[in-house]
KOLBALUM-693595 format. One record per residue (C-alpha): x, y, z; residue in three letters. Coordinates in steps of 0.5 Angstrom, whole numbers, plus 500, padded with zeros to 3 digits. Example, Ala and Ser with C-alpha at 12.3 -4.5 7.8 and 13.67 -1.06 7.14 Angstrom:
<atoms>
<atom c1="525" c2="491" c3="516" res="ALA"/>
<atom c1="527" c2="498" c3="514" res="SER"/>
</atoms>
This chain:
<atoms>
<atom c1="500" c2="500" c3="500" res="MET"/>
<atom c1="502" c2="507" c3="498" res="LEU"/>
<atom c1="504" c2="512" c3="504" res="SER"/>
<atom c1="500" c2="519" c3="503" res="THR"/>
<atom c1="507" c2="522" c3="500" res="SER"/>
<atom c1="508" c2="516" c3="495" res="GLU"/>
<atom c1="501" c2="517" c3="493" res="PHE"/>
<atom c1="501" c2="524" c3="492" res="GLY"/>
<atom c1="508" c2="523" c3="488" res="GLN"/>
<atom c1="504" c2="518" c3="484" res="VAL"/>
<atom c1="498" c2="523" c3="482" res="MET"/>
<atom c1="503" c2="529" c3="481" res="VAL"/>
<atom c1="507" c2="525" c3="476" res="SER"/>
<atom c1="501" c2="521" c3="472" res="ASN"/>
<atom c1="497" c2="527" c3="472" res="TYR"/>
<atom c1="501" c2="533" c3="471" res="SER"/>
<atom c1="498" c2="535" c3="465" res="GLY"/>
<atom c1="491" c2="535" c3="468" res="SER"/>
<atom c1="493" c2="538" c3="474" res="LEU"/>
<atom c1="496" c2="544" c3="470" res="TYR"/>
<atom c1="490" c2="545" c3="466" res="ALA"/>
<atom c1="485" c2="545" c3="473" res="LEU"/>
<atom c1="490" c2="550" c3="475" res="THR"/>
<atom c1="489" c2="554" c3="469" res="ALA"/>
<atom c1="482" c2="554" c3="470" res="LEU"/>
<atom c1="482" c2="556" c3="477" res="LEU"/>
<atom c1="487" c2="562" c3="475" res="VAL"/>
<atom c1="482" c2="564" c3="469" res="MET"/>
<atom c1="476" c2="564" c3="474" res="ALA"/>
<atom c1="481" c2="568" c3="479" res="PHE"/>
<atom c1="482" c2="573" c3="473" res="VAL"/>
<atom c1="475" c2="574" c3="471" res="GLN"/>
<atom c1="473" c2="575" c3="478" res="SER"/>
<atom c1="478" c2="581" c3="478" res="LEU"/>
<atom c1="476" c2="584" c3="472" res="VAL"/>
<atom c1="469" c2="584" c3="474" res="ALA"/>
<atom c1="471" c2="587" c3="480" res="MET"/>
<atom c1="475" c2="593" c3="477" res="ILE"/>
<atom c1="469" c2="594" c3="472" res="ALA"/>
<atom c1="464" c2="594" c3="477" res="HIS"/>
<atom c1="468" c2="599" c3="481" res="ARG"/>
<atom c1="469" c2="604" c3="476" res="LYS"/>
<atom c1="462" c2="605" c3="475" res="GLN"/>
<atom c1="460" c2="612" c3="477" res="SER"/>
<atom c1="454" c2="609" c3="480" res="GLN"/>
<atom c1="457" c2="604" c3="484" res="TYR"/>
<atom c1="453" c2="600" c3="489" res="ILE"/>
<atom c1="457" c2="594" c3="493" res="PRO"/>
<atom c1="455" c2="587" c3="491" res="GLY"/>
<atom c1="450" c2="590" c3="486" res="ILE"/>
<atom c1="450" c2="590" c3="478" res="VAL"/>
<atom c1="445" c2="594" c3="476" res="GLY"/>
<atom c1="439" c2="590" c3="473" res="ALA"/>
<atom c1="438" c2="596" c3="468" res="GLU"/>
<atom c1="445" c2="593" c3="465" res="LEU"/>
<atom c1="445" c2="589" c3="459" res="GLY"/>
<atom c1="450" c2="586" c3="454" res="GLN"/>
<atom c1="452" c2="593" c3="451" res="GLU"/>
<atom c1="455" c2="594" c3="458" res="SER"/>
<atom c1="462" c2="591" c3="460" res="PHE"/>
<atom c1="460" c2="591" c3="467" res="VAL"/>
<atom c1="454" c2="586" c3="465" res="PHE"/>
<atom c1="459" c2="582" c3="461" res="ARG"/>
<atom c1="465" c2="581" c3="465" res="SER"/>
<atom c1="460" c2="579" c3="471" res="ASN"/>
<atom c1="456" c2="574" c3="467" res="ARG"/>
<atom c1="463" c2="571" c3="464" res="THR"/>
<atom c1="465" c2="570" c3="472" res="PHE"/>
<atom c1="459" c2="568" c3="474" res="LEU"/>
<atom c1="458" c2="563" c3="468" res="ASN"/>
<atom c1="465" c2="560" c3="470" res="SER"/>
<atom c1="463" c2="559" c3="477" res="LEU"/>
<atom c1="457" c2="555" c3="475" res="GLU"/>
<atom c1="461" c2="551" c3="470" res="ASN"/>
<atom c1="467" c2="550" c3="474" res="LEU"/>
<atom c1="465" c2="545" c3="479" res="PRO"/>
<atom c1="462" c2="541" c3="474" res="LEU"/>
<atom c1="469" c2="539" c3="471" res="MET"/>
<atom c1="473" c2="540" c3="476" res="VAL"/>
<atom c1="470" c2="535" c3="481" res="PHE"/>
<atom c1="469" c2="529" c3="475" res="PRO"/>
<atom c1="476" c2="531" c3="473" res="ALA"/>
<atom c1="479" c2="530" c3="481" res="LEU"/>
<atom c1="475" c2="523" c3="481" res="ILE"/>
<atom c1="477" c2="521" c3="475" res="ALA"/>
<atom c1="484" c2="522" c3="477" res="MET"/>
<atom c1="483" c2="518" c3="484" res="LEU"/>
<atom c1="480" c2="512" c3="480" res="VAL"/>
<atom c1="486" c2="512" c3="475" res="GLY"/>
<atom c1="482" c2="514" c3="469" res="MET"/>
<atom c1="487" c2="514" c3="463" res="ASP"/>
<atom c1="492" c2="520" c3="464" res="ALA"/>
<atom c1="492" c2="522" c3="457" res="ASN"/>
<atom c1="485" c2="522" c3="455" res="TRP"/>
<atom c1="484" c2="526" c3="462" res="LEU"/>
<atom c1="489" c2="531" c3="460" res="SER"/>
<atom c1="487" c2="532" c3="453" res="GLY"/>
<atom c1="480" c2="533" c3="455" res="LEU"/>
<atom c1="481" c2="538" c3="460" res="LEU"/>
<atom c1="486" c2="542" c3="456" res="TRP"/>
<atom c1="481" c2="543" c3="450" res="VAL"/>
<atom c1="476" c2="545" c3="456" res="TYR"/>
<atom c1="481" c2="550" c3="458" res="VAL"/>
<atom c1="482" c2="553" c3="451" res="ILE"/>
<atom c1="474" c2="553" c3="450" res="ALA"/>
<atom c1="473" c2="557" c3="456" res="ARG"/>
<atom c1="479" c2="562" c3="455" res="LEU"/>
<atom c1="476" c2="563" c3="448" res="ILE"/>
<atom c1="469" c2="564" c3="451" res="HIS"/>
<atom c1="471" c2="569" c3="456" res="MET"/>
<atom c1="475" c2="573" c3="451" res="VAL"/>
<atom c1="469" c2="573" c3="446" res="LEU"/>
<atom c1="464" c2="575" c3="452" res="TYR"/>
<atom c1="469" c2="581" c3="454" res="TYR"/>
<atom c1="469" c2="583" c3="446" res="VAL"/>
<atom c1="462" c2="582" c3="443" res="ILE"/>
<atom c1="456" c2="585" c3="446" res="ALA"/>
<atom c1="450" c2="581" c3="443" res="THR"/>
<atom c1="444" c2="578" c3="445" res="GLU"/>
<atom c1="444" c2="574" c3="438" res="ALA"/>
<atom c1="443" c2="566" c3="440" res="ASN"/>
<atom c1="447" c2="563" c3="439" res="PRO"/>
<atom c1="452" c2="568" c3="439" res="SER"/>
<atom c1="460" c2="566" c3="437" res="PRO"/>
<atom c1="461" c2="565" c3="445" res="ARG"/>
<atom c1="456" c2="559" c3="445" res="SER"/>
<atom c1="460" c2="555" c3="440" res="TYR"/>
<atom c1="466" c2="555" c3="445" res="PHE"/>
<atom c1="461" c2="554" c3="451" res="PHE"/>
<atom c1="458" c2="548" c3="447" res="ALA"/>
<atom c1="465" c2="545" c3="446" res="ILE"/>
<atom c1="466" c2="546" c3="454" res="GLY"/>
<atom c1="460" c2="542" c3="455" res="LEU"/>
<atom c1="462" c2="537" c3="450" res="LEU"/>
<atom c1="468" c2="536" c3="454" res="CYS"/>
<atom c1="464" c2="535" c3="460" res="ASN"/>
<atom c1="460" c2="530" c3="457" res="LEU"/>
<atom c1="465" c2="526" c3="454" res="ILE"/>
<atom c1="469" c2="526" c3="461" res="LEU"/>
<atom c1="463" c2="524" c3="465" res="LEU"/>
<atom c1="461" c2="518" c3="460" res="ILE"/>
<atom c1="468" c2="516" c3="460" res="ILE"/>
<atom c1="469" c2="516" c3="468" res="LEU"/>
<atom c1="462" c2="512" c3="468" res="GLY"/>
<atom c1="465" c2="507" c3="464" res="MET"/>
<atom c1="471" c2="506" c3="468" res="HIS"/>
<atom c1="467" c2="506" c3="474" res="LEU"/>
<atom c1="462" c2="501" c3="471" res="VAL"/>
<atom c1="467" c2="497" c3="468" res="GLY"/>
</atoms>
């Protein structure tokens, strides 16, 4: 049986690509929180903790806040299955690949949300959201198959 230290070394060694991808996701969410916070505080009518209900896609404050909240909503749905996948020994290359595609899709989603003010559906960012969602679905299916069998 592996000691806790040995287990940690094996996890880091086997899943370093996945751990870097998860770290990138967390850093991206942190950066989004800073961008949203700074944009919010630069408003002339700043009220702490409240993004004006009258704001829409034309407002960078609205878009930066929605970008951050969208990441917060989606982060646990990818991070927790990825951690479970590591613990049960899912193929490290598959997991790393899925996570990096997810990170890149979320990064492009973020940039598009920041620069394109549109209420069109689907918007350009929707395609990258869908790529991330597909990565999440694939991870859940592979994880389920791994657990079942």
